C-alpha positions in Angstrom: 161.0 167.1 162.5 158.7 168.2 159.6 158.9 166.9 156.2 157.8 168.0 152.8 158.1 166.1 149.7 160.4 167.7 147.1 160.6 167.4 143.3 163.8 169.0 141.9 163.8 170.4 138.2 166.5 171.9 136.1 170.1 170.9 135.4 171.9 173.2 137.8 169.2 172.5 140.7 169.5 168.7 140.3 173.3 168.7 140.3 173.5 170.8 143.3 171.3 168.5 145.1 173.5 165.5 144.1 176.7 167.3 145.2 175.2 168.5 148.5 174.7 164.9 149.3 170.9 164.9 149.2 169.3 161.6 148.9 167.8 161.4 145.4 165.4 158.5 145.0 164.8 158.5 141.4 166.2 160.7 138.4 164.0 161.1 135.2 165.9 162.2 132.1 165.0 162.9 128.7 165.5 159.8 126.6 168.1 160.1 123.8 169.4 163.7 125.2 173.2 163.6 124.7 173.9 167.1 126.0 177.0 167.3 128.2 175.4 168.8 131.4 172.6 166.1 131.3 175.2 163.3 130.7 177.1 164.6 133.9 174.1 164.4 136.0 173.4 160.8 134.8 177.0 159.9 135.8 176.7 161.4 139.2 173.4 159.7 139.6 175.0 156.3 138.8 177.8 157.0 141.5 175.0 157.5 144.0 173.2 154.3 142.8 170.0 156.5 142.0 167.3 154.8 139.9 167.5 156.4 136.6 164.5 156.5 134.2 164.9 157.5 130.6 161.5 158.9 129.5 159.9 161.0 126.8 159.6 164.7 126.8 155.8 164.5 127.3 156.2 162.5 130.4 158.8 165.1 131.9 156.3 167.9 130.6 153.5 166.3 132.6 155.6 165.7 135.8 157.1 169.3 135.9 155.8 171.9 138.2 158.0 174.6 137.0 157.8 174.2 133.2 161.5 174.5 133.1 162.9 170.9 133.8 165.8 171.1 131.1 165.4 167.2 130.4 166.0 166.3 134.0 163.6 166.0 137.2 164.9 164.3 140.2 162.5 162.9 143.1 164.3 163.6 146.3 163.9 162.3 149.7 161.5 164.3 151.6 162.8 167.9 152.6 163.7 168.2 156.4 162.8 171.3 157.9 165.3 172.6 160.5 164.6 173.9 164.0 165.5 177.6 164.8 167.9 176.2 167.5 170.0 174.5 164.8 170.6 177.7 163.2 171.8 179.3 166.6 174.1 176.4 167.0 175.4 176.8 163.4 176.3 180.4 164.3 178.1 179.6 167.5 180.0 176.8 165.7 181.2 179.1 163.2 182.1 181.7 165.8 179.7 184.2 164.2 177.0 186.3 165.6 173.5 184.7 164.4 172.4 186.3 161.1 168.8 185.2 160.3 166.2 186.0 157.8 162.3 186.0 158.9 159.8 186.2 156.3 156.4 187.4 157.1 154.1 185.9 154.6 156.2 185.6 151.3 153.6 184.0 149.0 155.4 183.8 145.7 157.5 180.7 145.5 160.0 182.5 143.0 160.6 185.3 145.6 161.2 182.5 148.3 163.8 180.7 146.1 165.4 184.0 145.3 165.8 184.8 149.1 167.0 181.5 149.9 169.8 182.1 147.4 170.5 185.6 148.9 170.5 184.2 152.4 173.0 181.5 151.6 175.4 184.0 149.7 175.2 186.5 152.5 176.4 183.9 154.9 172.9 183.7 157.1 172.6 181.0 159.1 169.0 180.2 158.4 165.7 181.4 157.1 162.5 181.3 159.2 159.0 181.0 157.5 155.5 180.9 159.0 153.4 177.8 158.8 150.2 179.4 157.3 149.6 181.9 154.5 153.2 181.7 153.0 154.9 179.6 150.3 156.6 176.5 151.2 159.5 174.5 149.9 158.2 173.4 146.5 160.0 172.5 143.2 159.8 176.1 142.2 161.3 177.2 145.2 164.0 174.6 144.9 164.8 175.8 141.3 164.8 179.2 142.0 167.2 179.1 145.0 169.9 177.5 142.4 170.9 174.9 145.0 170.7 177.1 148.1 167.8 175.0 149.5 170.2 172.1 150.0 172.7 174.3 152.2 170.5 177.0 154.1 168.2 175.6 156.7 164.6 176.7 156.8 162.4 176.5 159.7 158.7 176.7 159.9 157.1 178.4 163.0 153.4 178.8 164.2 153.8 182.5 165.2 156.5 184.7 163.8 156.0 187.6 166.5 156.5 185.0 169.2 159.6 183.5 167.6 161.1 187.1 167.5 160.4 187.5 171.1 162.0 184.1 172.1 165.0 185.3 169.9 165.2 188.6 171.5 165.9 186.7 174.8 168.7 185.2 173.1 170.3 188.3 172.2 169.1 189.0 168.7 168.1 192.4 167.4 165.5 192.6 164.8 165.2 195.1 161.7 162.4 195.1 159.3 162.2 196.5 155.8 159.7 199.5 155.7 159.6 202.5 153.5 158.7 204.8 156.6 161.9 203.7 158.4 165.4 205.0 159.0 167.7 205.1 156.1 169.5 201.7 156.1 173.0 203.1 156.0 172.5 204.8 159.4 171.5 201.6 161.2 173.8 199.3 163.2 173.2 196.0 161.3 176.3 194.2 163.0 176.0 191.6 165.7 173.1 189.1 166.4 170.5 190.1 163.7 167.2 189.0 162.3 166.2 190.6 159.0 162.4 190.7 158.7 160.9 191.0 155.0 157.2 191.3 154.6 154.7 190.2 152.3 154.8 191.3 148.6 151.8 193.3 148.7 151.0 194.4 152.3 154.6 194.6 153.7 155.4 193.4 157.4 152.3 193.0 159.4 151.7 195.4 162.1 152.1 192.7 165.0 155.6 191.5 163.7 156.7 195.3 162.9 155.8 196.2 166.6 158.2 193.6 167.7 161.0 194.7 165.7 164.0 197.1 167.1 164.4 199.0 163.9 162.9 199.6 160.6 165.0 200.2 157.6 164.2 202.2 154.6 165.8 201.4 151.2 166.8 204.7 149.4 164.8 205.0 146.1 164.9 207.7 143.3 162.7 206.4 140.5 159.0 206.7 139.7 157.6 203.6 141.4 157.3 203.4 145.0 158.5 199.8 146.0 161.1 197.1 145.3 160.2 193.4 144.7 160.2 191.5 148.0 163.4 189.4 147.0 165.3 192.4 145.7 164.5 194.3 148.8 165.8 191.4 151.0 169.0 191.4 148.7 169.6 195.1 149.2 169.1 195.0 152.8 171.1 191.8 153.5 174.0 192.9 151.6 174.3 196.4 153.5 174.2 194.0 156.7 177.0 192.0 155.2 179.0 195.0 154.1 178.8 196.3 157.8 179.8 192.9 159.4 182.7 192.5 157.2 184.1 195.8 158.1 
């Protein structure tokens, strides 16, 4: 297993981390803060025997990676990346066809966090990211995911194209978001599915696109030519969810 240190910032993100059972080593709280949500977090921390440090705002500002700590920062046990196999087992245990997100070079941590949130709400069994030239699981990702980072497994792989090939042998079909593809409403997005979302600027790489079975175009009628990567992931994922619920 691979590990990555994780700092969690913001009231909702910290509370979700406690609720999910994540091991929190230390909680840093704005000294003198009497806000209800912060007091609830302190009570939760005491229940879990977490070390609590009451510190000045300047200290929290120095520690903060996101600039939006809202008076609480948690230092969590290292984040454990999942294996792709874990995701397939989770789908099998739920009696569902596997539904995975594969992110081809998402670099903005806000986009990664938002996609994790969407993946969780769409019932995806996991998110696969490449080791290189892509955002990892940082404090910004944790906060933007609104707690989803604690529930949706994330795997890091060396080569996304090879991973797709291996998963095809396990029965998965792959669809990538691409403006030149077939209108998404005309595609069959039920069954064992991998949803591939490309880089914010360059989209899905040629090699990964060649491995996909389908390309899906999202209809657009405005004056600009593309959606934000996390929004595109959400639109396509919810079309897949709609079909899978029929």
